[in-house]
N, C-alpha and C positions, 0 to 999 in steps of 0.2 A: 504494500500500500504506500503510495506516495503522498507526502504532505507538502502543500505549498506554503512554505514559511520563509519570510524574509528575515534573516538574522540581523541585517543592518538596522532594522527598526527596533530591535531589543536593546535595552541598556546593557552595557558590558558587565556591570556588577551583578545583574540578574543571571546572566549566562554563567558566570563563574560560580555563583552560589547554587544554581539549579543542577548543574552537571559537575559532579566531583569525581575524582579518580578513585577514591577509596571504595565506594560501592562496586565499581566496575572491577577493581582488583579482587575484591572479596568474591564477587560472582564468578569471575574467571577461575579463581582458586577452587571454589566449590565444585564447579563444573568439571574442571580438570581432575580433581580428586575422585569424582564419580566415574569418569572415563577410565582413570587408572585402576580403580577397584574392579571395574568390569573386565578390563584387559588382564589383570592379574588372575582373576577367576578363570578366564578363557585360557590363559597361559598354563595354569595348573592342570586344566582338563586336557590340553594338548600334550603336556609333558607326561601325564599318566598314560595317555593312549600311545605315546611314542616309546614308553618304557620297554615294550615287547620288541621294538625294533633294535634295541641295543644288542640283543642276542641273535635275532633272526633277520638281520638286515640283508636285503637282496638288492644289489646295485641295478639289476636289470628290471626290477619292479617299479613302474612309474608311480604307483600309489605310495611306495615307501619314500621315494625321492621327494614327492610333493609334501608328504607329512613332515619330513625334516625341514624342507624349505619354509613351510608354514610356521613351524616353531621358531626358526631363525628370524623370520619377519616379525613375528609377535614379540620376541625378545628385543629386537632392534627398536621397534616402535615404542615398546614400554620404556626402554632405556632413554630414548629421546624425550618422551613425555615427563619422565621423572627429572631429567635435567632442566626442562622448561619450568617445571613446578618449582625447583630450587631457585631458579633465576627470578621467577615472579615473586617468590617469598622475599628474596633479597631486595628487589625493587620496592615491594610494599613496605618492608621494614624501613628502608632508607627514606621513602616518601613520608611515612608517618613521623620519623625523626625530624625531617625537614619541617613538616607542619608544626610539630611541637615547638621547635626552636623559633619558627616564625611567629607563632602565637605568643610565646614568652617575651620575645623582643618587642613586639608591637602590641 
């Protein structure tokens, strides 16, 4: 849905107060946490199903190769999302520290 809104007509102090970074960071962290939880559950399921392949892996079987590739992709994706989560936490912490200092000084 498109909204026809002219930002130039809004006072700048209203814009800065109505849209803050903290709720967006909090929402992003919550959403990312839920995604990570789902992927960790799926990763555990894939890991359990691939345990049998440790002993009976057949290089010529396409389904065996696909199962291993899927587990690799899942681990890679999960690792990237965990790194992103750590970075967002650092940004949020630094931003909140900045806000605290700004409020104390002014």
